[in-house]
C-alpha positions in Angstrom: -3.8 10.8 -30.6 -1.7 13.6 -29.0 1.6 15.1 -29.6 3.7 14.3 -26.6 6.4 16.5 -25.1 9.3 14.4 -26.8 7.8 15.1 -30.0 6.4 11.7 -30.6 2.7 11.1 -31.6 0.5 8.7 -29.6 -1.3 8.1 -26.4 0.2 9.8 -23.3 0.8 7.7 -20.4 2.0 8.7 -17.1 5.4 7.3 -16.0 4.6 6.5 -12.3 6.9 3.8 -10.7 5.5 0.6 -9.3 5.9 2.0 -5.8 4.1 5.0 -6.9 1.0 3.1 -8.2 1.1 1.3 -5.2 1.2 4.3 -3.0 -1.6 5.8 -5.0 -3.8 2.7 -5.0 -3.6 2.2 -1.1 -4.4 6.0 -0.7 -7.6 5.5 -2.7 -8.6 2.3 -0.8 -7.6 3.8 2.7 -9.1 7.6 1.8 -5.5 9.0 2.7 -4.6 12.7 1.4 -2.0 12.8 -1.3 -0.2 15.9 -2.4 -0.2 16.4 -6.2 2.1 18.8 -8.0 1.2 20.1 -11.4 2.4 23.2 -12.9 3.9 24.3 -9.9 0.9 23.9 -7.8 0.5 21.5 -4.9 -3.1 20.1 -4.5 -3.5 18.2 -1.3 -6.7 16.1 -2.3 -8.2 12.8 -1.1 -8.1 10.4 -4.0 -11.3 8.5 -4.9 -10.6 6.7 -8.2 -8.1 6.0 -10.7 -9.2 5.2 -14.2 -8.7 6.3 -17.9 -10.3 9.0 -19.9 -9.7 9.2 -23.8 -6.7 7.0 -23.1 -5.4 9.2 -20.3 -5.0 7.9 -16.8 -6.8 10.3 -14.4 -7.3 10.5 -10.5 -10.7 11.6 -9.4 -10.2 13.4 -6.1 -12.0 15.6 -3.7 -10.5 18.7 -1.7 -10.8 17.7 1.8 -11.9 20.9 3.3 -14.0 22.2 0.6 -15.3 19.1 -0.9 -14.7 20.4 -4.5 -14.0 17.5 -6.8 -10.9 17.5 -9.3 -9.8 15.5 -12.1 -5.9 15.2 -12.1 -4.4 13.8 -15.3 -1.2 11.6 -14.5 0.4 12.7 -17.6 0.3 16.5 -16.5 1.5 15.8 -12.9 5.1 16.4 -11.9 5.2 14.7 -8.7 2.5 12.6 -6.2 3.3 11.8 -2.8 1.2 10.2 0.0 0.8 12.5 2.8 1.5 10.7 6.2 
């Protein structure tokens, strides 16, 4: 169990809207780029998979230019946008 920012204990779950989940799942299916904002940094990546790791939702992604693989935990993400 983790300490959450609101002081409660429990598993942290991202707070995405239904539309954001739909957009993210569509981006995974279509291999479309997404912009992810985390800790003041923007990451433009191609998402490959959405899954849970130790109770935390994570997006496995690849950088479109370098091919580097990234794991982005949704509970650390400030914003997600599909790049159109």
